[in-house]
All heavy atoms as TSV, in Angstrom:
chain	resi	resn	atom	element	x	y	z
A	1	MET	N	N	15.387	3.370	17.935
A	1	MET	CA	C	16.582	4.149	17.693
A	1	MET	C	C	16.745	4.352	16.191
A	1	MET	O	O	16.721	3.397	15.424
A	1	MET	CB	C	17.780	3.423	18.277
A	1	MET	CG	C	19.059	4.130	18.093
A	1	MET	SD	S	20.343	3.119	18.846
A	1	MET	CE	C	21.646	4.220	18.869
A	2	ARG	N	N	16.918	5.567	15.773
A	2	ARG	CA	C	17.073	5.872	14.353
A	2	ARG	C	C	18.539	5.807	13.950
A	2	ARG	O	O	19.426	6.156	14.721
A	2	ARG	CB	C	16.519	7.243	14.046
A	2	ARG	CG	C	15.031	7.305	14.228
A	2	ARG	CD	C	14.518	8.637	13.848
A	2	ARG	NE	N	13.078	8.661	14.042
A	2	ARG	CZ	C	12.274	9.467	13.429
A	2	ARG	NH1	N	12.739	10.350	12.587
A	2	ARG	NH2	N	10.986	9.428	13.648
A	3	THR	N	N	18.747	5.351	12.725
A	3	THR	CA	C	20.093	5.277	12.170
A	3	THR	C	C	20.124	6.085	10.885
A	3	THR	O	O	19.254	5.918	10.024
A	3	THR	CB	C	20.481	3.813	11.851
A	3	THR	OG1	O	20.348	3.044	13.044
A	3	THR	CG2	C	21.886	3.719	11.335
A	4	LYS	N	N	21.094	6.962	10.749
A	4	LYS	CA	C	21.221	7.768	9.543
A	4	LYS	C	C	21.755	6.882	8.420
A	4	LYS	O	O	22.711	6.129	8.598
A	4	LYS	CB	C	22.161	8.942	9.781
A	4	LYS	CG	C	22.164	9.928	8.647
A	4	LYS	CD	C	22.906	11.179	9.023
A	4	LYS	CE	C	22.817	12.164	7.871
A	4	LYS	NZ	N	23.427	13.446	8.205
A	5	ILE	N	N	21.103	6.970	7.263
A	5	ILE	CA	C	21.480	6.137	6.121
A	5	ILE	C	C	22.263	6.982	5.127
A	5	ILE	O	O	21.839	8.086	4.770
A	5	ILE	CB	C	20.231	5.557	5.430
A	5	ILE	CG1	C	19.497	4.628	6.389
A	5	ILE	CG2	C	20.604	4.829	4.153
A	5	ILE	CD1	C	18.161	4.151	5.865
A	6	ASP	N	N	23.384	6.451	4.687
A	6	ASP	CA	C	24.167	7.112	3.638
A	6	ASP	C	C	23.532	6.728	2.300
A	6	ASP	O	O	23.752	5.641	1.788
A	6	ASP	CB	C	25.623	6.651	3.697
A	6	ASP	CG	C	26.487	7.270	2.613
A	6	ASP	OD1	O	26.013	8.189	1.908
A	6	ASP	OD2	O	27.643	6.833	2.467
A	7	ILE	N	N	22.727	7.642	1.762
A	7	ILE	CA	C	21.964	7.373	0.539
A	7	ILE	C	C	22.873	6.960	-0.616
A	7	ILE	O	O	22.542	6.070	-1.403
A	7	ILE	CB	C	21.119	8.607	0.131
A	7	ILE	CG1	C	20.139	8.974	1.235
A	7	ILE	CG2	C	20.427	8.386	-1.202
A	7	ILE	CD1	C	19.054	7.952	1.463
A	8	ASN	N	N	24.026	7.567	-0.734
A	8	ASN	CA	C	24.918	7.289	-1.866
A	8	ASN	C	C	25.450	5.860	-1.889
A	8	ASN	O	O	25.806	5.349	-2.948
A	8	ASN	CB	C	26.084	8.283	-1.879
A	8	ASN	CG	C	25.601	9.686	-2.140
A	8	ASN	OD1	O	24.721	9.903	-2.977
A	8	ASN	ND2	N	26.145	10.645	-1.406
A	9	ASN	N	N	25.510	5.208	-0.739
A	9	ASN	CA	C	26.023	3.834	-0.668
A	9	ASN	C	C	24.952	2.816	-0.295
A	9	ASN	O	O	25.262	1.663	0.005
A	9	ASN	CB	C	27.173	3.757	0.342
A	9	ASN	CG	C	28.356	4.572	-0.109
A	9	ASN	OD1	O	28.763	4.495	-1.259
A	9	ASN	ND2	N	28.893	5.390	0.784
A	10	TRP	N	N	23.697	3.228	-0.297
A	10	TRP	CA	C	22.595	2.372	0.111
A	10	TRP	C	C	22.174	1.478	-1.044
A	10	TRP	O	O	22.021	1.925	-2.179
A	10	TRP	CB	C	21.436	3.250	0.557
A	10	TRP	CG	C	20.319	2.560	1.260
A	10	TRP	CD1	C	20.363	1.412	1.979
A	10	TRP	CD2	C	18.964	3.012	1.312
A	10	TRP	NE1	N	19.126	1.107	2.484
A	10	TRP	CE2	C	18.244	2.087	2.088
A	10	TRP	CE3	C	18.292	4.098	0.792
A	10	TRP	CZ2	C	16.887	2.210	2.347
A	10	TRP	CZ3	C	16.938	4.222	1.056
A	10	TRP	CH2	C	16.253	3.288	1.823
A	11	LYS	N	N	21.968	0.193	-0.780
A	11	LYS	CA	C	21.556	-0.764	-1.818
A	11	LYS	C	C	20.203	-0.395	-2.420
A	11	LYS	O	O	19.928	-0.717	-3.563
A	11	LYS	CB	C	21.474	-2.184	-1.246
A	11	LYS	CG	C	22.798	-2.771	-0.860
A	11	LYS	CD	C	22.617	-4.164	-0.278
A	11	LYS	CE	C	23.910	-4.734	0.201
A	11	LYS	NZ	N	23.736	-6.059	0.792
A	12	ARG	N	N	19.351	0.279	-1.671
A	12	ARG	CA	C	18.005	0.611	-2.141
A	12	ARG	C	C	17.893	2.054	-2.644
A	12	ARG	O	O	16.825	2.634	-2.712
A	12	ARG	CB	C	17.004	0.360	-1.023
A	12	ARG	CG	C	16.950	-1.120	-0.631
A	12	ARG	CD	C	15.884	-1.389	0.401
A	12	ARG	NE	N	14.619	-0.779	0.087
A	12	ARG	CZ	C	13.626	-1.368	-0.571
A	12	ARG	NH1	N	13.765	-2.597	-0.984
A	12	ARG	NH2	N	12.490	-0.725	-0.801
A	13	LYS	N	N	19.028	2.632	-3.004
A	13	LYS	CA	C	19.062	4.021	-3.458
A	13	LYS	C	C	18.117	4.253	-4.648
A	13	LYS	O	O	17.374	5.228	-4.675
A	13	LYS	CB	C	20.487	4.425	-3.836
A	13	LYS	CG	C	20.592	5.842	-4.350
A	13	LYS	CD	C	22.019	6.190	-4.751
A	13	LYS	CE	C	22.055	7.599	-5.325
A	13	LYS	NZ	N	23.385	7.976	-5.763
A	14	LEU	N	N	18.142	3.374	-5.629
A	14	LEU	CA	C	17.300	3.539	-6.813
A	14	LEU	C	C	15.816	3.542	-6.442
A	14	LEU	O	O	15.055	4.392	-6.914
A	14	LEU	CB	C	17.591	2.441	-7.841
A	14	LEU	CG	C	16.759	2.495	-9.125
A	14	LEU	CD1	C	17.000	3.811	-9.862
A	14	LEU	CD2	C	17.108	1.320	-10.020
A	15	ALA	N	N	15.408	2.620	-5.581
A	15	ALA	CA	C	14.007	2.572	-5.149
A	15	ALA	C	C	13.642	3.840	-4.383
A	15	ALA	O	O	12.573	4.422	-4.587
A	15	ALA	CB	C	13.751	1.341	-4.279
A	16	TYR	N	N	14.532	4.277	-3.519
A	16	TYR	CA	C	14.286	5.497	-2.758
A	16	TYR	C	C	14.109	6.696	-3.688
A	16	TYR	O	O	13.168	7.466	-3.551
A	16	TYR	CB	C	15.431	5.767	-1.783
A	16	TYR	CG	C	15.350	7.124	-1.138
A	16	TYR	CD1	C	14.438	7.369	-0.116
A	16	TYR	CD2	C	16.159	8.177	-1.577
A	16	TYR	CE1	C	14.339	8.627	0.469
A	16	TYR	CE2	C	16.067	9.431	-1.003
A	16	TYR	CZ	C	15.155	9.648	0.013
A	16	TYR	OH	O	15.060	10.892	0.578
A	17	GLU	N	N	15.022	6.847	-4.640
A	17	GLU	CA	C	14.946	7.978	-5.555
A	17	GLU	C	C	13.694	7.911	-6.435
A	17	GLU	O	O	13.106	8.942	-6.760
A	17	GLU	CB	C	16.198	8.049	-6.419
A	17	GLU	CG	C	17.418	8.474	-5.622
A	17	GLU	CD	C	18.691	8.438	-6.436
A	17	GLU	OE1	O	18.739	7.771	-7.492
A	17	GLU	OE2	O	19.664	9.083	-5.996
A	18	THR	N	N	13.291	6.713	-6.793
A	18	THR	CA	C	12.101	6.551	-7.626
A	18	THR	C	C	10.849	6.987	-6.880
A	18	THR	O	O	10.030	7.743	-7.406
A	18	THR	CB	C	11.954	5.081	-8.071
A	18	THR	OG1	O	13.116	4.703	-8.804
A	18	THR	CG2	C	10.720	4.888	-8.929
A	19	PHE	N	N	10.676	6.534	-5.645
A	19	PHE	CA	C	9.444	6.782	-4.908
A	19	PHE	C	C	9.455	8.050	-4.065
A	19	PHE	O	O	8.403	8.559	-3.696
A	19	PHE	CB	C	9.109	5.582	-4.013
A	19	PHE	CG	C	8.692	4.369	-4.781
A	19	PHE	CD1	C	9.577	3.334	-5.011
A	19	PHE	CD2	C	7.413	4.274	-5.298
A	19	PHE	CE1	C	9.193	2.218	-5.741
A	19	PHE	CE2	C	7.017	3.165	-6.028
A	19	PHE	CZ	C	7.918	2.138	-6.248
A	20	SER	N	N	10.613	8.599	-3.753
A	20	SER	CA	C	10.667	9.751	-2.849
A	20	SER	C	C	10.033	11.001	-3.441
A	20	SER	O	O	9.604	11.887	-2.697
A	20	SER	CB	C	12.108	10.047	-2.434
A	20	SER	OG	O	12.869	10.460	-3.556
A	21	ASN	N	N	9.956	11.102	-4.739
A	21	ASN	CA	C	9.367	12.289	-5.369
A	21	ASN	C	C	7.880	12.137	-5.675
A	21	ASN	O	O	7.261	13.078	-6.162
A	21	ASN	CB	C	10.127	12.625	-6.658
A	21	ASN	CG	C	11.545	13.048	-6.357
A	21	ASN	OD1	O	11.795	13.760	-5.399
A	21	ASN	ND2	N	12.489	12.599	-7.162
A	22	PHE	N	N	7.297	10.979	-5.397
A	22	PHE	CA	C	5.874	10.773	-5.633
A	22	PHE	C	C	5.075	11.519	-4.561
A	22	PHE	O	O	5.448	11.532	-3.394
A	22	PHE	CB	C	5.516	9.294	-5.560
A	22	PHE	CG	C	5.924	8.484	-6.746
A	22	PHE	CD1	C	6.891	8.910	-7.634
A	22	PHE	CD2	C	5.341	7.254	-6.971
A	22	PHE	CE1	C	7.264	8.147	-8.722
A	22	PHE	CE2	C	5.706	6.473	-8.061
A	22	PHE	CZ	C	6.663	6.928	-8.933
A	23	SER	N	N	3.963	12.117	-4.964
A	23	SER	CA	C	3.126	12.790	-3.969
A	23	SER	C	C	2.348	11.780	-3.127
A	23	SER	O	O	1.974	12.061	-2.002
A	23	SER	CB	C	2.158	13.752	-4.654
A	23	SER	OG	O	1.309	13.038	-5.533
A	24	ASP	N	N	2.106	10.590	-3.674
A	24	ASP	CA	C	1.359	9.558	-2.955
A	24	ASP	C	C	1.979	8.195	-3.272
A	24	ASP	O	O	1.389	7.388	-3.997
A	24	ASP	CB	C	-0.110	9.598	-3.370
A	24	ASP	CG	C	-0.981	8.694	-2.523
A	24	ASP	OD1	O	-0.570	8.343	-1.401
A	24	ASP	OD2	O	-2.073	8.332	-2.988
A	25	PRO	N	N	3.168	7.909	-2.740
A	25	PRO	CA	C	3.826	6.640	-3.069
A	25	PRO	C	C	3.112	5.443	-2.440
A	25	PRO	O	O	2.531	5.551	-1.367
A	25	PRO	CB	C	5.226	6.789	-2.480
A	25	PRO	CG	C	5.062	7.786	-1.396
A	25	PRO	CD	C	3.946	8.705	-1.825
A	26	TYR	N	N	3.126	4.334	-3.119
A	26	TYR	CA	C	2.505	3.123	-2.608
A	26	TYR	C	C	3.198	1.919	-3.234
A	26	TYR	O	O	3.928	2.039	-4.208
A	26	TYR	CB	C	1.008	3.081	-2.911
A	26	TYR	CG	C	0.703	2.984	-4.387
A	26	TYR	CD1	C	0.541	1.750	-5.000
A	26	TYR	CD2	C	0.614	4.132	-5.171
A	26	TYR	CE1	C	0.279	1.657	-6.359
A	26	TYR	CE2	C	0.348	4.038	-6.522
A	26	TYR	CZ	C	0.177	2.806	-7.111
A	26	TYR	OH	O	-0.066	2.717	-8.452
A	27	THR	N	N	2.976	0.771	-2.657
A	27	THR	CA	C	3.480	-0.478	-3.213
A	27	THR	C	C	2.340	-1.481	-3.241
A	27	THR	O	O	1.302	-1.271	-2.614
A	27	THR	CB	C	4.634	-1.066	-2.375
A	27	THR	OG1	O	4.147	-1.324	-1.056
A	27	THR	CG2	C	5.804	-0.116	-2.295
A	28	GLY	N	N	2.534	-2.549	-3.934
A	28	GLY	CA	C	1.516	-3.585	-3.992
A	28	GLY	C	C	2.156	-4.955	-4.114
A	28	GLY	O	O	3.317	-5.081	-4.495
A	29	ILE	N	N	1.395	-5.951	-3.766
A	29	ILE	CA	C	1.854	-7.329	-3.864
A	29	ILE	C	C	0.803	-8.113	-4.641
A	29	ILE	O	O	-0.387	-8.005	-4.360
A	29	ILE	CB	C	2.032	-7.966	-2.471
A	29	ILE	CG1	C	3.095	-7.213	-1.672
A	29	ILE	CG2	C	2.397	-9.428	-2.593
A	29	ILE	CD1	C	3.210	-7.668	-0.247
A	30	VAL	N	N	1.255	-8.880	-5.604
A	30	VAL	CA	C	0.346	-9.702	-6.399
A	30	VAL	C	C	0.851	-11.137	-6.359
A	30	VAL	O	O	2.028	-11.397	-6.566
A	30	VAL	CB	C	0.290	-9.214	-7.862
A	30	VAL	CG1	C	-0.610	-10.101	-8.683
A	30	VAL	CG2	C	-0.152	-7.769	-7.933
A	31	THR	N	N	-0.057	-12.067	-6.088
A	31	THR	CA	C	0.311	-13.478	-6.080
A	31	THR	C	C	-0.923	-14.317	-6.369
A	31	THR	O	O	-2.050	-13.863	-6.178
A	31	THR	CB	C	0.926	-13.885	-4.723
A	31	THR	OG1	O	1.401	-15.224	-4.809
A	31	THR	CG2	C	-0.079	-13.793	-3.592
A	32	LYS	N	N	-0.707	-15.516	-6.841
A	32	LYS	CA	C	-1.818	-16.436	-7.060
A	32	LYS	C	C	-2.024	-17.263	-5.798
A	32	LYS	O	O	-1.057	-17.740	-5.203
A	32	LYS	CB	C	-1.516	-17.378	-8.226
A	32	LYS	CG	C	-1.514	-16.700	-9.561
A	32	LYS	CD	C	-1.290	-17.724	-10.675
A	32	LYS	CE	C	-1.331	-17.051	-12.028
A	32	LYS	NZ	N	-1.202	-18.030	-13.128
A	33	ILE	N	N	-3.277	-17.386	-5.396
A	33	ILE	CA	C	-3.603	-18.245	-4.253
A	33	ILE	C	C	-4.822	-19.082	-4.604
A	33	ILE	O	O	-5.672	-18.666	-5.376
A	33	ILE	CB	C	-3.853	-17.442	-2.959
A	33	ILE	CG1	C	-4.996	-16.431	-3.150
A	33	ILE	CG2	C	-2.609	-16.729	-2.488
A	33	ILE	CD1	C	-5.436	-15.757	-1.878
A	34	ASP	N	N	-4.873	-20.259	-4.038
A	34	ASP	CA	C	-6.004	-21.159	-4.265
A	34	ASP	C	C	-7.046	-20.907	-3.175
A	34	ASP	O	O	-6.807	-21.177	-1.996
A	34	ASP	CB	C	-5.529	-22.605	-4.223
A	34	ASP	CG	C	-6.650	-23.599	-4.499
A	34	ASP	OD1	O	-7.792	-23.172	-4.773
A	34	ASP	OD2	O	-6.383	-24.802	-4.453
A	35	ILE	N	N	-8.196	-20.356	-3.558
A	35	ILE	CA	C	-9.254	-20.031	-2.597
A	35	ILE	C	C	-10.459	-20.951	-2.738
A	35	ILE	O	O	-11.544	-20.638	-2.253
A	35	ILE	CB	C	-9.682	-18.555	-2.740
A	35	ILE	CG1	C	-10.176	-18.267	-4.162
A	35	ILE	CG2	C	-8.553	-17.619	-2.346
A	35	ILE	CD1	C	-10.839	-16.926	-4.306
A	36	THR	N	N	-10.244	-22.094	-3.365
A	36	THR	CA	C	-11.341	-23.040	-3.592
A	36	THR	C	C	-12.047	-23.418	-2.295
A	36	THR	O	O	-13.278	-23.417	-2.229
A	36	THR	CB	C	-10.811	-24.306	-4.293
A	36	THR	OG1	O	-10.111	-23.918	-5.470
A	36	THR	CG2	C	-11.935	-25.250	-4.646
A	37	LYS	N	N	-11.280	-23.727	-1.254
A	37	LYS	CA	C	-11.889	-24.125	0.022
A	37	LYS	C	C	-12.706	-22.997	0.632
A	37	LYS	O	O	-13.780	-23.228	1.193
A	37	LYS	CB	C	-10.810	-24.583	1.011
A	37	LYS	CG	C	-10.175	-25.894	0.642
A	37	LYS	CD	C	-9.136	-26.306	1.670
A	37	LYS	CE	C	-8.486	-27.624	1.303
A	37	LYS	NZ	N	-7.471	-28.028	2.300
A	38	LEU	N	N	-12.215	-21.773	0.501
A	38	LEU	CA	C	-12.952	-20.637	1.042
A	38	LEU	C	C	-14.253	-20.401	0.270
A	38	LEU	O	O	-15.303	-20.155	0.871
A	38	LEU	CB	C	-12.088	-19.365	1.007
A	38	LEU	CG	C	-12.724	-18.108	1.574
A	38	LEU	CD1	C	-13.093	-18.293	3.047
A	38	LEU	CD2	C	-11.793	-16.917	1.404
A	39	VAL	N	N	-14.185	-20.499	-1.044
A	39	VAL	CA	C	-15.388	-20.340	-1.871
A	39	VAL	C	C	-16.420	-21.395	-1.489
A	39	VAL	O	O	-17.601	-21.089	-1.284
A	39	VAL	CB	C	-15.054	-20.424	-3.379
A	39	VAL	CG1	C	-16.304	-20.492	-4.220
A	39	VAL	CG2	C	-14.193	-19.249	-3.799
A	40	ASN	N	N	-16.002	-22.639	-1.391
A	40	ASN	CA	C	-16.919	-23.727	-1.015
A	40	ASN	C	C	-17.503	-23.525	0.383
A	40	ASN	O	O	-18.693	-23.755	0.609
A	40	ASN	CB	C	-16.220	-25.078	-1.118
A	40	ASN	CG	C	-15.907	-25.447	-2.551
A	40	ASN	OD1	O	-16.547	-24.965	-3.487
A	40	ASN	ND2	N	-14.903	-26.287	-2.737
A	41	PHE	N	N	-16.659	-23.101	1.311
A	41	PHE	CA	C	-17.118	-22.842	2.681
A	41	PHE	C	C	-18.210	-21.776	2.681
A	41	PHE	O	O	-19.240	-21.927	3.345
A	41	PHE	CB	C	-15.944	-22.403	3.566
A	41	PHE	CG	C	-16.352	-21.988	4.949
A	41	PHE	CD1	C	-16.558	-22.936	5.935
A	41	PHE	CD2	C	-16.526	-20.652	5.261
A	41	PHE	CE1	C	-16.944	-22.560	7.216
A	41	PHE	CE2	C	-16.908	-20.261	6.530
A	41	PHE	CZ	C	-17.117	-21.216	7.511
A	42	CYS	N	N	-17.969	-20.691	1.947
A	42	CYS	CA	C	-18.960	-19.601	1.883
A	42	CYS	C	C	-20.268	-20.068	1.255
A	42	CYS	O	O	-21.353	-19.725	1.742
A	42	CYS	CB	C	-18.390	-18.417	1.103
A	42	CYS	SG	S	-17.044	-17.578	1.968
A	43	LYS	N	N	-20.182	-20.861	0.203
A	43	LYS	CA	C	-21.394	-21.376	-0.447
A	43	LYS	C	C	-22.163	-22.308	0.471
A	43	LYS	O	O	-23.380	-22.209	0.599
A	43	LYS	CB	C	-21.043	-22.098	-1.745
A	43	LYS	CG	C	-20.660	-21.159	-2.864
A	43	LYS	CD	C	-20.331	-21.929	-4.126
A	43	LYS	CE	C	-19.919	-20.989	-5.248
A	43	LYS	NZ	N	-19.582	-21.726	-6.479
A	44	GLU	N	N	-21.453	-23.241	1.117
A	44	GLU	CA	C	-22.092	-24.219	1.989
A	44	GLU	C	C	-22.773	-23.554	3.191
A	44	GLU	O	O	-23.811	-24.015	3.664
A	44	GLU	CB	C	-21.074	-25.240	2.488
A	44	GLU	CG	C	-20.587	-26.186	1.400
A	44	GLU	CD	C	-19.385	-27.019	1.833
A	44	GLU	OE1	O	-18.974	-26.946	3.025
A	44	GLU	OE2	O	-18.830	-27.728	0.971
A	45	ASN	N	N	-22.176	-22.477	3.692
A	45	ASN	CA	C	-22.709	-21.804	4.875
A	45	ASN	C	C	-23.523	-20.555	4.546
A	45	ASN	O	O	-23.935	-19.830	5.452
A	45	ASN	CB	C	-21.557	-21.457	5.828
A	45	ASN	CG	C	-20.934	-22.707	6.402
A	45	ASN	OD1	O	-21.497	-23.335	7.295
A	45	ASN	ND2	N	-19.790	-23.108	5.880
A	46	LYS	N	N	-23.709	-20.319	3.247
A	46	LYS	CA	C	-24.496	-19.187	2.756
A	46	LYS	C	C	-24.065	-17.868	3.393
A	46	LYS	O	O	-24.870	-17.111	3.934
A	46	LYS	CB	C	-25.985	-19.442	2.976
A	46	LYS	CG	C	-26.482	-20.630	2.203
A	46	LYS	CD	C	-27.953	-20.859	2.413
A	46	LYS	CE	C	-28.344	-22.114	1.627
A	46	LYS	NZ	N	-29.705	-22.507	1.863
A	47	ILE	N	N	-22.756	-17.618	3.338
A	47	ILE	CA	C	-22.219	-16.354	3.830
A	47	ILE	C	C	-21.522	-15.620	2.691
A	47	ILE	O	O	-21.139	-16.223	1.685
A	47	ILE	CB	C	-21.254	-16.552	5.027
A	47	ILE	CG1	C	-20.075	-17.448	4.652
A	47	ILE	CG2	C	-21.981	-17.122	6.224
A	47	ILE	CD1	C	-19.039	-17.568	5.741
A	48	SER	N	N	-21.357	-14.332	2.865
A	48	SER	CA	C	-20.769	-13.480	1.842
A	48	SER	C	C	-19.302	-13.828	1.608
A	48	SER	O	O	-18.487	-13.807	2.543
A	48	SER	CB	C	-20.880	-12.015	2.269
A	48	SER	OG	O	-20.024	-11.200	1.510
A	49	PHE	N	N	-18.974	-14.143	0.361
A	49	PHE	CA	C	-17.571	-14.394	0.024
A	49	PHE	C	C	-16.756	-13.123	0.218
A	49	PHE	O	O	-15.656	-13.149	0.756
A	49	PHE	CB	C	-17.426	-14.897	-1.415
A	49	PHE	CG	C	-15.996	-14.947	-1.862
A	49	PHE	CD1	C	-15.165	-15.965	-1.448
A	49	PHE	CD2	C	-15.469	-13.944	-2.659
A	49	PHE	CE1	C	-13.834	-16.001	-1.824
A	49	PHE	CE2	C	-14.145	-13.971	-3.047
A	49	PHE	CZ	C	-13.330	-15.002	-2.630
A	50	TYR	N	N	-17.303	-11.991	-0.224
A	50	TYR	CA	C	-16.596	-10.713	-0.103
A	50	TYR	C	C	-16.262	-10.406	1.358
A	50	TYR	O	O	-15.140	-10.039	1.690
A	50	TYR	CB	C	-17.434	-9.583	-0.699
A	50	TYR	CG	C	-16.778	-8.240	-0.556
A	50	TYR	CD1	C	-15.750	-7.855	-1.405
A	50	TYR	CD2	C	-17.175	-7.353	0.445
A	50	TYR	CE1	C	-15.140	-6.621	-1.263
A	50	TYR	CE2	C	-16.571	-6.127	0.593
A	50	TYR	CZ	C	-15.552	-5.762	-0.268
A	50	TYR	OH	O	-14.935	-4.546	-0.121
A	51	GLY	N	N	-17.240	-10.563	2.217
A	51	GLY	CA	C	-17.015	-10.301	3.632
A	51	GLY	C	C	-15.977	-11.226	4.233
A	51	GLY	O	O	-15.111	-10.807	5.003
A	52	CYS	N	N	-16.055	-12.486	3.874
A	52	CYS	CA	C	-15.119	-13.490	4.389
A	52	CYS	C	C	-13.695	-13.213	3.889
A	52	CYS	O	O	-12.743	-13.237	4.660
A	52	CYS	CB	C	-15.592	-14.870	3.949
A	52	CYS	SG	S	-15.030	-16.206	4.984
A	53	MET	N	N	-13.568	-12.930	2.603
A	53	MET	CA	C	-12.250	-12.648	2.025
A	53	MET	C	C	-11.662	-11.379	2.634
A	53	MET	O	O	-10.478	-11.334	2.981
A	53	MET	CB	C	-12.357	-12.511	0.505
A	53	MET	CG	C	-11.029	-12.211	-0.153
A	53	MET	SD	S	-9.797	-13.492	0.158
A	53	MET	CE	C	-9.761	-14.256	-1.413
A	54	THR	N	N	-12.496	-10.359	2.799
A	54	THR	CA	C	-12.025	-9.110	3.406
A	54	THR	C	C	-11.516	-9.361	4.819
A	54	THR	O	O	-10.468	-8.854	5.217
A	54	THR	CB	C	-13.152	-8.060	3.423
A	54	THR	OG1	O	-13.589	-7.840	2.078
A	54	THR	CG2	C	-12.680	-6.749	4.016
A	55	TYR	N	N	-12.243	-10.156	5.572
A	55	TYR	CA	C	-11.828	-10.500	6.936
A	55	TYR	C	C	-10.441	-11.140	6.948
A	55	TYR	O	O	-9.561	-10.735	7.702
A	55	TYR	CB	C	-12.850	-11.439	7.577
A	55	TYR	CG	C	-12.383	-12.040	8.867
A	55	TYR	CD1	C	-12.440	-11.316	10.055
A	55	TYR	CD2	C	-11.858	-13.335	8.907
A	55	TYR	CE1	C	-11.991	-11.859	11.246
A	55	TYR	CE2	C	-11.409	-13.879	10.082
A	55	TYR	CZ	C	-11.473	-13.144	11.258
A	55	TYR	OH	O	-11.021	-13.691	12.430
A	56	PHE	N	N	-10.231	-12.137	6.094
A	56	PHE	CA	C	-8.952	-12.845	6.102
A	56	PHE	C	C	-7.803	-11.989	5.573
A	56	PHE	O	O	-6.674	-12.084	6.059
A	56	PHE	CB	C	-9.049	-14.160	5.322
A	56	PHE	CG	C	-9.777	-15.225	6.095
A	56	PHE	CD1	C	-10.989	-15.710	5.651
A	56	PHE	CD2	C	-9.261	-15.725	7.274
A	56	PHE	CE1	C	-11.671	-16.678	6.365
A	56	PHE	CE2	C	-9.932	-16.699	8.002
A	56	PHE	CZ	C	-11.140	-17.174	7.549
A	57	VAL	N	N	-8.072	-11.136	4.603
A	57	VAL	CA	C	-7.019	-10.240	4.103
A	57	VAL	C	C	-6.596	-9.277	5.204
A	57	VAL	O	O	-5.401	-9.098	5.468
A	57	VAL	CB	C	-7.497	-9.465	2.854
A	57	VAL	CG1	C	-6.544	-8.332	2.519
A	57	VAL	CG2	C	-7.648	-10.404	1.666
A	58	LEU	N	N	-7.568	-8.667	5.876
A	58	LEU	CA	C	-7.235	-7.735	6.950
A	58	LEU	C	C	-6.562	-8.439	8.120
A	58	LEU	O	O	-5.628	-7.905	8.729
A	58	LEU	CB	C	-8.485	-6.995	7.423
A	58	LEU	CG	C	-9.085	-6.042	6.392
A	58	LEU	CD1	C	-10.417	-5.491	6.895
A	58	LEU	CD2	C	-8.136	-4.923	6.048
A	59	LYS	N	N	-7.011	-9.630	8.427
A	59	LYS	CA	C	-6.405	-10.398	9.520
A	59	LYS	C	C	-4.941	-10.729	9.196
A	59	LYS	O	O	-4.065	-10.628	10.052
A	59	LYS	CB	C	-7.195	-11.678	9.775
A	59	LYS	CG	C	-6.713	-12.471	10.968
A	59	LYS	CD	C	-7.619	-13.635	11.241
A	59	LYS	CE	C	-7.036	-14.509	12.310
A	59	LYS	NZ	N	-7.688	-14.364	13.584
A	60	SER	N	N	-4.658	-11.073	7.942
A	60	SER	CA	C	-3.284	-11.409	7.568
A	60	SER	C	C	-2.383	-10.182	7.598
A	60	SER	O	O	-1.189	-10.276	7.870
A	60	SER	CB	C	-3.247	-12.042	6.177
A	60	SER	OG	O	-3.551	-11.091	5.185
A	61	MET	N	N	-2.936	-8.999	7.360
A	61	MET	CA	C	-2.149	-7.769	7.380
A	61	MET	C	C	-1.820	-7.330	8.805
A	61	MET	O	O	-0.870	-6.598	9.022
A	61	MET	CB	C	-2.904	-6.650	6.667
A	61	MET	CG	C	-3.015	-6.876	5.178
A	61	MET	SD	S	-4.137	-5.734	4.356
A	61	MET	CE	C	-3.438	-4.161	4.779
A	62	LYS	N	N	-2.583	-7.791	9.761
A	62	LYS	CA	C	-2.420	-7.359	11.149
A	62	LYS	C	C	-1.494	-8.279	11.970
A	62	LYS	O	O	-1.395	-8.158	13.156
A	62	LYS	CB	C	-3.790	-7.285	11.815
A	62	LYS	CG	C	-3.803	-6.544	13.113
A	62	LYS	CD	C	-5.180	-6.475	13.700
A	62	LYS	CE	C	-5.119	-5.846	15.057
A	62	LYS	NZ	N	-6.364	-5.894	15.759
A	63	ARG	N	N	-0.778	-9.154	11.337
A	63	ARG	CA	C	0.006	-10.173	12.059
A	63	ARG	C	C	1.256	-9.636	12.755
A	63	ARG	O	O	1.915	-10.359	13.452
A	63	ARG	CB	C	0.396	-11.294	11.120
A	63	ARG	CG	C	-0.787	-12.129	10.760
A	63	ARG	CD	C	-0.368	-13.436	10.279
A	63	ARG	NE	N	-1.555	-14.265	10.205
A	63	ARG	CZ	C	-1.538	-15.541	10.086
A	63	ARG	NH1	N	-0.402	-16.177	10.028
A	63	ARG	NH2	N	-2.640	-16.226	10.024
A	64	ASN	N	N	1.629	-8.401	12.550
A	64	ASN	CA	C	2.874	-7.883	13.184
A	64	ASN	C	C	2.667	-7.585	14.610
A	64	ASN	O	O	2.058	-6.995	15.234
A	64	ASN	CB	C	3.379	-6.675	12.427
A	64	ASN	CG	C	3.885	-7.101	11.052
A	64	ASN	OD1	O	3.848	-8.247	10.708
A	64	ASN	ND2	N	4.356	-6.149	10.318
């Protein structure tokens, strides 16, 4: 069910106005994580770190 938002009283008005005029809007998330165990696992099992990391990143994005 859709709800009409009153833009003038919306808490996220500034963010909306900033990104609504972009031809290709996007967001990103940056954080520090400890991947020591994953690096060691990949080395011990002689598997691609890139492939393993890509798998876990995509898996974490699909949790909804």
